[in-house]
Legacy VTK file of the C-alpha trace (Angstrom):
# vtk DataFile Version 3.0
C-alpha trace
ASCII
DATASET POLYDATA
POINTS 428 float
0.016 -0.084 0.104
1.314 3.750 -1.117
1.894 6.105 1.916
-0.801 8.112 0.313
-3.412 5.402 0.928
-1.914 4.795 4.127
-2.596 8.797 4.895
-6.068 8.215 3.490
-7.048 5.374 6.068
-5.485 7.483 8.872
-7.748 10.362 7.857
-10.891 7.990 7.932
-9.802 6.294 11.331
-9.604 9.631 12.892
-12.874 10.696 11.596
-14.321 7.477 12.799
-12.442 7.661 16.529
-13.928 11.225 16.762
-17.218 10.238 16.175
-17.226 7.421 18.693
-15.792 9.942 21.230
-18.347 12.339 20.772
-21.109 9.988 21.069
-19.723 8.159 24.320
-17.729 11.321 26.002
-20.215 11.661 28.817
-20.200 7.859 29.654
-16.057 7.387 28.970
-13.858 7.519 31.969
-10.977 9.982 31.798
-8.567 7.239 30.837
-10.529 6.206 27.488
-11.219 9.870 26.642
-7.585 10.321 26.751
-6.760 7.384 24.655
-9.112 8.713 22.304
-8.000 11.971 22.122
-3.970 10.931 22.031
-5.104 8.564 19.352
-6.537 11.313 17.181
-3.799 13.839 17.857
-1.118 10.868 16.728
-2.700 10.205 13.485
-3.229 13.952 12.671
0.626 14.524 13.373
1.861 11.711 11.623
-0.377 12.027 8.503
1.282 15.422 8.107
4.947 14.466 8.522
5.443 10.967 9.760
7.369 8.122 8.502
5.366 5.076 6.788
6.037 2.440 9.530
5.502 5.060 12.384
1.746 5.986 10.752
1.079 2.339 10.340
1.799 1.597 13.881
-0.558 4.566 14.563
-3.126 3.023 12.711
-3.003 -0.475 14.386
-3.137 1.419 17.821
-6.051 3.439 16.622
-7.844 0.510 15.234
-7.163 -1.107 18.626
-8.726 1.586 20.617
-11.863 1.827 18.496
-12.279 -2.371 18.514
-12.288 -2.139 22.481
-15.393 -0.006 22.173
-17.503 -0.926 19.202
-18.033 -4.670 19.120
-17.918 -6.335 15.812
-21.228 -6.832 13.699
-22.226 -10.365 13.551
-23.604 -9.975 10.059
-22.025 -7.061 8.369
-23.407 -7.953 4.871
-26.996 -7.954 6.544
-26.555 -4.797 8.289
-25.568 -2.777 5.202
-28.197 -4.625 3.206
-31.011 -3.269 6.102
-29.186 0.125 6.163
-29.191 0.455 2.275
-33.135 -0.589 2.430
-34.028 1.977 5.315
-32.113 5.066 3.112
-33.968 4.037 0.112
-37.427 3.769 1.728
-36.944 7.016 3.256
-36.061 8.754 -0.012
-38.799 6.874 -1.766
-41.307 8.302 1.088
-39.603 11.853 0.715
-40.058 11.625 -3.008
-43.528 10.478 -2.632
-44.712 13.332 0.265
-43.035 16.203 -1.616
-42.842 15.231 -5.672
-44.757 12.764 -7.205
-47.083 10.725 -5.262
-48.792 7.357 -6.624
-52.840 7.140 -6.679
-54.952 4.574 -7.983
-58.147 4.964 -9.879
-60.917 2.723 -8.128
-64.071 3.606 -9.927
-65.244 4.765 -13.175
-66.121 8.445 -12.321
-63.457 9.805 -14.749
-64.173 7.301 -17.674
-63.318 7.205 -20.455
-60.267 9.766 -19.622
-59.084 7.341 -16.798
-60.712 3.884 -16.286
-61.260 2.562 -12.377
-61.498 -1.192 -11.740
-63.236 -2.549 -14.809
-64.156 -5.737 -16.495
-65.256 -7.792 -19.497
-67.495 -11.000 -18.830
-66.266 -14.141 -20.567
-67.990 -15.045 -23.426
-67.726 -19.069 -22.797
-66.854 -19.221 -19.158
-67.683 -22.959 -19.152
-64.227 -23.321 -20.896
-62.392 -21.686 -18.457
-59.878 -19.107 -18.940
-57.473 -18.829 -22.008
-53.667 -19.670 -22.411
-52.459 -16.267 -21.137
-55.014 -16.236 -18.129
-53.409 -19.706 -16.893
-50.360 -20.390 -14.717
-47.248 -19.320 -15.334
-48.368 -16.876 -17.976
-51.207 -15.229 -15.645
-48.923 -13.220 -13.078
-46.791 -12.026 -16.214
-50.244 -10.813 -18.165
-51.095 -8.822 -15.016
-48.223 -7.334 -14.494
-48.061 -5.364 -17.963
-51.798 -5.221 -18.819
-53.403 -5.261 -14.769
-55.872 -8.110 -16.010
-56.896 -11.127 -14.122
-59.297 -13.815 -14.678
-61.619 -14.816 -12.172
-64.351 -17.437 -11.808
-66.795 -17.007 -9.109
-68.360 -20.503 -8.470
-70.290 -21.322 -5.455
-68.599 -23.959 -3.241
-71.405 -25.261 -1.559
-74.843 -24.940 -1.020
-76.086 -21.904 0.513
-77.268 -17.991 0.802
-75.516 -15.492 -1.617
-75.831 -11.792 -0.323
-74.847 -8.796 -2.880
-73.888 -5.598 -0.994
-71.293 -2.546 -1.354
-69.047 -0.937 0.677
-67.980 2.134 -0.995
-65.426 3.260 1.735
-63.309 -0.279 1.984
-63.819 -1.564 -1.647
-64.903 1.246 -3.978
-65.096 0.143 -7.494
-66.477 -3.541 -6.607
-69.733 -5.044 -5.245
-69.177 -7.789 -2.454
-70.646 -11.334 -2.661
-70.764 -13.681 0.109
-71.355 -17.046 -1.122
-72.217 -19.806 0.956
-69.761 -18.158 3.797
-67.105 -17.231 1.257
-66.243 -13.505 0.396
-65.893 -12.586 -3.210
-65.498 -9.373 -5.251
-66.584 -8.466 -8.598
-66.449 -5.464 -10.402
-69.250 -2.718 -9.960
-69.528 -2.428 -13.853
-70.447 -6.288 -14.164
-73.436 -5.548 -11.765
-74.386 -2.380 -13.800
-74.513 -4.450 -16.615
-76.788 -7.120 -15.046
-73.983 -10.022 -15.544
-74.211 -11.316 -12.145
-76.491 -14.387 -11.770
-78.097 -13.445 -8.657
-81.900 -13.088 -7.762
-83.904 -10.113 -7.879
-80.961 -7.638 -8.132
-81.830 -3.912 -7.210
-80.117 -1.070 -8.877
-76.671 -0.032 -7.738
-75.529 3.349 -6.641
-72.528 5.210 -7.573
-69.195 3.434 -6.769
-67.430 6.247 -5.226
-70.263 7.390 -2.859
-69.420 6.658 0.693
-72.917 7.074 1.921
-74.205 4.031 -0.310
-71.815 1.493 1.786
-73.395 -1.636 3.160
-76.259 -1.459 1.376
-77.592 -5.109 0.400
-78.511 -5.230 -3.176
-79.527 -8.836 -3.896
-80.019 -12.007 -1.907
-81.032 -15.443 -2.536
-80.033 -19.176 -2.345
-77.316 -21.108 -4.776
-76.459 -24.467 -5.677
-73.170 -25.929 -5.286
-71.133 -25.225 -8.519
-73.459 -22.678 -9.859
-71.511 -19.875 -11.760
-72.385 -16.384 -10.727
-69.986 -14.581 -13.158
-66.528 -15.369 -14.955
-64.658 -12.619 -16.507
-61.423 -10.543 -16.633
-60.953 -7.753 -14.044
-58.463 -5.012 -14.780
-56.806 -2.769 -12.533
-57.991 0.953 -12.470
-55.466 3.240 -13.799
-52.752 4.422 -11.545
-51.394 7.839 -12.049
-48.449 10.080 -10.173
-49.639 13.141 -8.828
-47.319 16.151 -8.825
-46.930 17.270 -5.683
-44.431 20.258 -6.224
-46.512 21.937 -9.159
-48.798 24.149 -6.769
-45.937 25.378 -4.904
-45.464 27.836 -7.819
-48.611 27.896 -9.680
-52.483 28.002 -8.549
-54.665 25.125 -9.653
-56.143 25.762 -13.216
-59.476 24.989 -14.654
-59.534 21.879 -16.672
-56.639 20.050 -14.505
-57.472 16.525 -13.444
-56.728 16.859 -9.534
-56.264 14.967 -6.834
-57.354 16.517 -3.344
-58.237 14.977 0.303
-61.316 14.778 1.805
-60.328 16.045 5.172
-57.396 18.311 6.695
-56.344 16.785 10.228
-55.928 19.327 12.991
-54.413 19.054 16.313
-56.413 19.683 19.789
-55.218 20.118 22.984
-57.295 17.909 25.416
-60.676 16.251 25.152
-62.467 19.291 25.519
-60.362 21.165 22.468
-61.210 18.171 20.569
-64.750 18.260 21.235
-64.848 21.956 19.980
-63.257 20.997 16.926
-65.270 17.925 16.177
-68.605 17.234 14.420
-70.842 14.339 14.048
-68.756 12.830 10.894
-65.283 13.848 12.459
-62.788 11.038 13.287
-60.903 11.716 16.499
-57.931 9.925 17.678
-55.760 10.547 20.552
-52.056 10.712 20.371
-50.769 8.301 22.815
-48.734 9.597 26.079
-49.759 13.298 25.122
-52.842 15.299 25.783
-53.412 15.836 22.150
-55.789 14.695 19.941
-55.932 14.597 15.809
-59.404 15.818 14.604
-59.826 15.046 11.044
-63.153 16.594 9.767
-64.107 15.841 6.245
-65.997 17.781 3.851
-69.741 16.976 4.231
-71.098 14.314 2.447
-67.550 12.725 2.167
-65.510 10.497 4.713
-62.774 11.717 6.418
-59.039 10.368 5.307
-59.717 9.448 1.546
-58.440 10.908 -1.807
-60.494 11.632 -4.753
-59.602 12.503 -8.485
-61.531 14.741 -10.613
-61.503 17.533 -13.097
-61.226 21.093 -11.962
-64.174 23.043 -13.233
-64.650 25.785 -10.774
-62.470 28.355 -9.458
-62.591 30.187 -6.039
-65.466 33.181 -6.305
-66.999 31.861 -9.292
-70.776 30.982 -9.680
-70.972 27.620 -11.462
-74.288 26.264 -12.919
-74.580 23.156 -15.580
-77.050 22.943 -18.433
-76.431 19.695 -20.313
-74.076 19.246 -21.734
-71.972 22.178 -20.986
-70.756 24.002 -17.530
-71.638 27.830 -16.997
-69.347 30.096 -15.310
-70.963 33.047 -14.074
-73.749 32.464 -16.987
-71.041 31.679 -19.595
-70.686 28.702 -21.302
-67.321 27.133 -20.623
-65.326 26.598 -23.933
-61.733 26.301 -24.632
-60.359 23.967 -21.895
-59.535 20.868 -23.904
-60.655 18.170 -21.452
-64.118 19.974 -20.773
-64.793 20.381 -24.322
-64.281 16.806 -24.974
-66.761 15.632 -22.065
-69.318 18.569 -23.452
-68.928 17.164 -27.292
-70.216 13.711 -26.074
-67.793 12.059 -28.547
-65.909 8.832 -28.052
-62.403 9.396 -26.252
-60.921 7.137 -29.133
-62.202 5.664 -32.354
-64.142 2.874 -31.487
-64.306 4.025 -27.452
-66.552 4.822 -25.287
-68.266 8.364 -25.599
-68.532 10.956 -22.978
-72.161 11.762 -21.359
-71.657 15.642 -21.489
-72.407 17.737 -18.094
-75.371 16.747 -16.255
-77.277 18.297 -13.380
-77.746 15.752 -10.397
-81.799 15.775 -11.470
-81.621 14.880 -14.833
-82.961 11.835 -16.711
-81.206 8.584 -15.952
-79.137 10.040 -12.780
-79.203 8.318 -9.560
-81.962 9.107 -7.275
-80.024 11.245 -4.850
-81.531 14.323 -2.691
-80.000 17.315 -1.357
-77.475 18.248 -4.145
-76.201 21.750 -5.034
-76.848 21.433 -8.785
-80.227 19.672 -9.011
-81.302 21.484 -12.029
-80.312 23.925 -14.659
-81.781 26.916 -12.730
-79.686 26.079 -9.596
-76.152 27.325 -9.249
-73.212 27.348 -6.795
-71.239 30.555 -5.544
-67.879 29.189 -4.448
-65.917 31.082 -1.720
-62.069 30.084 -1.164
-62.662 26.631 -2.749
-62.566 24.651 -5.688
-65.241 22.681 -7.542
-64.372 19.200 -9.130
-66.354 17.315 -11.164
-65.900 13.496 -12.956
-66.025 13.396 -16.680
-68.316 10.669 -16.068
-71.052 12.635 -14.770
-73.878 10.385 -14.691
-71.855 8.142 -12.400
-69.834 10.375 -10.303
-70.026 11.399 -6.350
-68.622 15.192 -7.074
-68.744 18.727 -6.004
-72.239 18.889 -7.555
-73.479 16.871 -4.537
-71.186 18.202 -1.625
-69.836 21.529 -3.111
-66.087 23.033 -3.155
-62.728 21.555 -1.847
-60.676 23.953 0.354
-57.472 25.132 -0.996
-55.412 23.241 1.907
-57.019 20.147 0.697
-55.784 20.195 -2.953
-53.019 18.115 -3.303
-51.802 18.501 -7.035
-52.513 17.753 -10.502
-52.206 14.237 -12.151
-48.883 13.819 -13.878
-49.398 10.756 -15.819
-50.707 7.080 -15.906
-48.096 5.035 -15.270
-49.456 1.527 -15.090
-51.079 -0.525 -16.598
-50.072 -0.454 -19.820
-53.105 0.887 -21.938
-53.904 3.466 -24.597
-54.141 5.716 -21.802
-50.518 5.222 -20.495
-48.784 8.454 -20.415
-49.427 11.920 -19.968
-52.788 13.023 -18.784
-54.791 15.184 -20.806
LINES 1 429
428 0 1 2 3 4 5 6 7 8 9 10 11 12 13 14 15 16 17 18 19 20 21 22 23 24 25 26 27 28 29 30 31 32 33 34 35 36 37 38 39 40 41 42 43 44 45 46 47 48 49 50 51 52 53 54 55 56 57 58 59 60 61 62 63 64 65 66 67 68 69 70 71 72 73 74 75 76 77 78 79 80 81 82 83 84 85 86 87 88 89 90 91 92 93 94 95 96 97 98 99 100 101 102 103 104 105 106 107 108 109 110 111 112 113 114 115 116 117 118 119 120 121 122 123 124 125 126 127 128 129 130 131 132 133 134 135 136 137 138 139 140 141 142 143 144 145 146 147 148 149 150 151 152 153 154 155 156 157 158 159 160 161 162 163 164 165 166 167 168 169 170 171 172 173 174 175 176 177 178 179 180 181 182 183 184 185 186 187 188 189 190 191 192 193 194 195 196 197 198 199 200 201 202 203 204 205 206 207 208 209 210 211 212 213 214 215 216 217 218 219 220 221 222 223 224 225 226 227 228 229 230 231 232 233 234 235 236 237 238 239 240 241 242 243 244 245 246 247 248 249 250 251 252 253 254 255 256 257 258 259 260 261 262 263 264 265 266 267 268 269 270 271 272 273 274 275 276 277 278 279 280 281 282 283 284 285 286 287 288 289 290 291 292 293 294 295 296 297 298 299 300 301 302 303 304 305 306 307 308 309 310 311 312 313 314 315 316 317 318 319 320 321 322 323 324 325 326 327 328 329 330 331 332 333 334 335 336 337 338 339 340 341 342 343 344 345 346 347 348 349 350 351 352 353 354 355 356 357 358 359 360 361 362 363 364 365 366 367 368 369 370 371 372 373 374 375 376 377 378 379 380 381 382 383 384 385 386 387 388 389 390 391 392 393 394 395 396 397 398 399 400 401 402 403 404 405 406 407 408 409 410 411 412 413 414 415 416 417 418 419 420 421 422 423 424 425 426 427
């Protein structure tokens, strides 16, 4: 080893000795402190003008001091791997919090711009899945396309119940079949493909107030097929958390927002003063502090939604099918809103947009208590933003519960990163 490399080793050992000394000075006795300081001083002096053999001897002495106070690691390779993973996880979490956050589209409220969980029924379910839907090809197909074949067959005689849970399973209807639970995409139920008795009309898949509602019940025989087909995962997008630090949200942006903004309260009385009936209150362990999470009325706390931004603070919004009106003037120009209002297919052979609808228009779900129920009604925004889904015939959005405060707006959608489809790439 050359003298230059020995001097570099001496410098690194000096830093290591100083670090151990600084962390343990308060518990070392005076002799140990003196040994560390002496070793550091000797290495520093010999690095500048010492002979090679003297510097090697000082290195050995310094390593001996270090070894007495830093027991050897039993599995240095595993420790290094764990440290690397911890650092990588921390970097990923920081990137997620401050730059680009992944978000999954669970429902069809933005179709056909973005697809939630959706399905295609099998044309010949008795023949079973195709080659690519069988092992070992099935996982590889899912990795690329997000598609997974599912066959819902009763394993025993018993009762079947179909219900929704918009909080825990948006985008699905849930089935209990002879005591076993299955998930089937909401759109398959909407199309009447589930072989269940006396089905009731389904509500909107992203309406949290429509949860736990039983929609069908009856009895099945062992071997009876209730549904078979291919389920495709909803589009997954990156949300740009950095953009709105420099610009304001713009009309026509596809945006992600939080349904609530947690607040800290001191003591139980402070929590009661902040909380409403629909608030979530959590006590912070070992501290007299409470986290009060109060949602926008009509939404559930701690959730995230993705919609298109149509109304800005201070504006008055109304809807006359198929257009949105701002302060009495029809909105024209923003490309995304123009596509919705034009009621044309999103791509050749694709699904057509339904235009913008009031909540009381023909064919809309029979839900009372909305802000924009008829064309004569309007909503004046304060310091809030109004989002609507592109699929306004099946979207629980600001027409029902109003605007979103600025602090709860997280960022615009940047791109679809998975699965691979014609929607993959930058959002429009």
